[in-house]
MIZAPA-769478 format. One record per residue (C-alpha): x negated, y, z. Coordinates in steps of 0.02 Angstrom, whole numbers, padded with zeros to 5 digits, always signed. Each point is the difference from the previous one (the first is absolute). Layout:
N
XYZ/...
END
This chain:
355
+00000+00000+00000/-00069+00168-00050/-00051+00116+00138/+00140+00110+00050/-00033+00179-00051/+00067+00147+00099/+00075+00144-00097/-00047+00173+00054/+00142+00123+00021/-00054+00173-00048/+00116+00131+00078/+00045+00129-00131/+00072+00122+00130/-00016+00026+00185/+00130-00071+00119/+00120+00144-00028/+00147-00080+00085/-00097-00024+00160/-00068+00178-00001/+00170+00076-00041/+00079-00098+00141/-00132+00068+00117/+00036+00176-00058/+00188-00021+00027/-00030-00067+00175/-00110+00150+00039/+00132+00118-00067/+00134-00081+00105/-00110+00013+00153/-00034+00183-00038/+00184+00034-00029/+00046-00085+00161/-00125+00107+00094/+00077+00157-00074/+00184-00050+00002/+00113+00116+00103/+00066-00147+00100/-00176-00039+00058/-00036+00182+00036/+00160+00012+00099/-00050-00149+00109/-00001+00056+00181/-00167-00089+00023/-00084+00097-00138/-00069+00176+00013/+00044+00065-00172/-00005+00188-00014/+00133+00108-00079/-00121+00036-00143/-00013-00185-00040/+00188-00021-00002/+00020+00155-00109/-00133-00067-00120/+00093-00165-00020/+00165+00091-00031/-00083+00112-00130/-00073-00153-00086/+00171-00083-00008/+00076+00160-00071/-00139+00013-00129/+00028-00179-00057/+00187+00029-00016/-00022+00163-00094/-00132-00079-00110/+00122-00137-00049/+00127+00132-00053/-00128+00102-00095/+00001+00147+00121/-00132+00068+00115/+00026-00001+00187/-00002+00190+00001/+00149+00007-00118/+00103-00126+00097/+00099+00075+00143/+00114-00081+00126/+00149-00088-00077/+00176+00070+00018/+00043-00146+00113/-00145+00040+00116/+00051+00183+00004/+00179-00047+00038/-00050-00116+00142/-00114+00134+00072/+00139+00130-00009/+00125-00115+00085/-00126-00042+00136/-00036+00183+00031/+00186+00040+00005/+00034-00137+00128/-00149+00054+00105/+00060+00181+00002/+00178-00049+00045/-00059-00114+00140/-00117+00128+00075/+00126+00141-00014/-00129+00115-00080/+00125+00097-00105/+00093+00164+00030/+00188+00020+00021/+00080+00172+00017/+00150+00055+00103/+00122-00053-00138/-00073-00175-00012/-00096+00031-00161/-00131-00136-00025/-00117+00050-00144/-00098-00163+00015/+00145-00116-00039/+00073+00124-00126/-00159+00003-00104/-00032-00186+00018/+00175-00071-00030/+00140+00123-00040/-00084+00104-00137/-00075-00149-00094/+00172-00081-00007/+00082+00160-00061/-00133+00027-00133/+00061-00156-00090/+00166+00088-00032/-00083+00169-00027/-00125-00054-00132/+00070-00156-00083/+00189+00004+00022/+00053+00183-00005/-00161+00063-00085/+00015+00165+00091/-00070+00159-00078/-00046+00141+00119/-00018+00184-00041/-00020+00160+00100/-00099-00083+00139/-00107+00157+00007/+00151+00091+00074/-00022-00097+00162/-00119+00082+00125/-00171-00076+00030/+00036+00004+00186/+00127+00069+00119/+00188-00014+00004/+00121+00000-00146/+00178-00060-00022/+00035-00102-00158/+00185+00005-00047/+00057-00129-00129/+00156-00069-00082/+00064-00167+00065/+00073-00145-00100/-00006-00185-00038/+00105-00089+00134/-00159-00050+00094/-00129+00135+00044/-00138-00054-00119/-00021+00183-00049/-00067+00046+00172/-00122-00145+00000/-00062+00037-00176/-00025+00183+00046/-00104-00055+00149/-00113-00102-00114/-00009+00141-00127/-00063+00124+00130/-00124-00120+00080/-00076-00064-00163/+00003+00159-00105/-00038+00137+00127/-00187+00040+00007/+00006-00018+00189/+00104-00161-00002/+00123+00081+00118/+00135-00098+00091/+00180+00051-00037/+00114-00012+00151/+00181-00035-00049/+00154+00057+00095/+00122-00145-00009/+00179-00034+00055/+00043-00077+00168/+00059-00159-00086/-00179-00040-00054/-00062-00003+00179/+00150-00102+00061/-00044-00146-00115/-00104-00139+00080/-00182-00001-00059/+00037+00135-00130/+00004+00135+00132/-00164-00058+00077/-00083-00009-00170/+00062+00175-00042/-00074+00068+00162/-00168-00082-00035/+00002+00072-00176/+00013+00175+00074/+00185+00038-00021/+00124+00069+00125/+00179+00058+00021/+00071+00130-00118/+00036+00131+00131/-00057+00180+00020/-00095-00038+00160/-00110-00137-00074/-00023+00099-00161/-00063+00150+00097/-00117-00108+00106/-00078-00078-00154/-00022+00167-00087/-00069+00079+00159/-00131-00138+00003/-00053+00045-00177/+00076-00154-00082/+00058-00016-00180/+00185-00039+00025/+00136-00053-00122/+00188+00015+00013/+00142-00057-00114/+00145+00119+00043/+00130-00093-00104/-00009-00147+00120/+00122-00142-00030/+00102+00111-00117/-00146-00007-00121/-00047-00182+00027/+00178-00064-00018/+00064+00105-00145/+00075-00080-00154/-00109-00028-00153/+00108+00117-00103/-00055+00141+00118/-00185-00037-00018/-00120+00146+00017/+00140+00114+00060/-00059+00062+00170/+00120-00017+00145/+00021+00125+00141/-00160+00037+00098/+00076-00001+00172/-00009+00148+00119/-00179+00051-00039/-00082-00072+00155/-00159-00040-00098/-00016+00183-00047/+00013+00053+00182/-00140-00121+00045/-00111+00067-00139/+00034+00180+00051/-00044-00034+00182/-00163-00084-00048/-00039+00128-00137/-00026-00148-00117/+00022+00013-00189/+00144-00094-00081/-00049-00106-00151/+00145-00052-00115/-00020-00177-00066/+00096-00073-00147/+00008-00188-00026/+00059-00078-00163/+00023-00189-00014/+00073-00040+00170/+00181+00013-00060/-00019-00150-00116/-00074-00131+00118/+00173-00050+00067/+00134+00074-00115/+00145+00016+00121/+00167-00031-00087/+00113-00002+00153/+00001+00016+00188/+00103-00126+00101/+00043+00119+00143/+00101-00126+00102/-00142-00125+00002/-00123+00139+00040/+00103+00050+00154/+00010-00180+00058/-00188-00019-00013/-00037+00170+00075/-00086+00062-00158/+00017+00170-00085/+00045-00088-00163/+00008-00173-00077/-00066+00011-00178/+00057-00099-00150/-00131-00002-00137/-00014-00102-00161/-00096-00134+00097/+00058+00021+00180/+00089-00089+00081/+00036-00116-00148/-00181-00055-00021/-00028-00024+00186/-00177+00035+00063/-00057+00027-00179/+00107+00156-00002/-00115+00077+00132/-00143+00009-00124/-00008+00180-00065/+00003+00030-00187/-00170+00053-00070/+00043+00179-00047/-00139+00122-00047/-00029+00130+00136/-00067+00177+00003/-00030+00095+00162/-00034+00186-00018/-00049+00117+00141/+00052+00180-00033/-00078+00163+00052/+00010+00030+00188/+00123+00125+00073/-00092+00098+00133/+00082+00035+00167/-00133+00110+00078/+00094+00159-00051/+00142-00044+00120/-00003+00036+00186/+00046-00126+00134/+00179+00060+00013/+00031-00051-00182/+00008-00183+00054/+00163+00037+00092/+00073+00112-00135/+00130-00100-00099/-00011+00119-00149/-00188-00025-00017/+00010-00189+00019/+00144-00011-00125/-00094+00107-00127/-00159-00103+00012/+00097-00164-00003/+00090+00054-00158/-00165+00056-00079/-00082-00169+00033/+00151-00095-00064/+00010+00100-00161/-00186-00022-00031/+00011-00189+00018/+00155-00011-00110/-00078+00105-00138/-00159-00104+00002/+00101-00161-00010/+00086+00061-00157/-00168+00045-00076/-00074-00170+00037/+00154-00090-00066/-00006+00102-00161/-00176-00063-00033/+00041-00182+00037/+00038-00114-00148/+00050-00157+00094/+00036-00041+00182/-00112-00154-00004/-00144+00063-00109/-00005+00185+00040/
END
């Protein structure tokens, strides 16, 4: 038998698989040493700089995968939202927020109420605002506006208009009917949003404190009027708002609102049912009550809120507030100004839903 010959195996390449496995093991070991869970181990003594370095590395890898640099990648909207909610809860729990004598809570108003109302203001009613420069930068003023729409959306939209369009982001304090504050939860929310009773005493106190105050003198007569009477101003009461402005020497700013009449076109008022329920009126609209809860959704009419030139009251002395002739004259002047402006805005409107 021939001698057995041994073949020589000549390696063409190095043992790459073994070396690559060693490299992966080293990388895993290095990753483990730098992983946040290891750094956060109570037994370790990782510094804040080490933890921050690991977090930056993770962010860089994520941003690199998406083709963006770490400097261009900010916190996600979800992270911002969680941070905002956490800060809101912390502030509410610690009580580190101001509340004035009327119960106005700016913290909850800016965090909850105004963001909710902005959905209607921007997307549903698409409100246009003009004449905002006629509102004072600071100090008291009395905004007097027309009232309509079955539910007082006009007051809430005016509040958003002033806060979001005024250079100083001023808060508008509404004077509302007693019924609002008698309703469970609604009254408390109205107080926290900065609103109070529509009476001469509260109006004077707000104006004396330098607040921007709004009143709707038509009251329920304006809110509950029939659709065929839209944009026809009702009686402005006894002029109590004028007396408050005269006492505080605050300018009166006429405000005309177009679009509120169409959100709930009121075809009839069931007076008997209204009396049984203790309501000022029971509206019948094209969708309510036939469509049930769906009828409570306002129609998306196009709105325009215009603030007119202020009527100064500094030329009157203190006794003018108790003079019925002066208050009647100013009340009539404000009413005529608002009515004339409404007609002008309506003349330039092509369609109630598209403006």
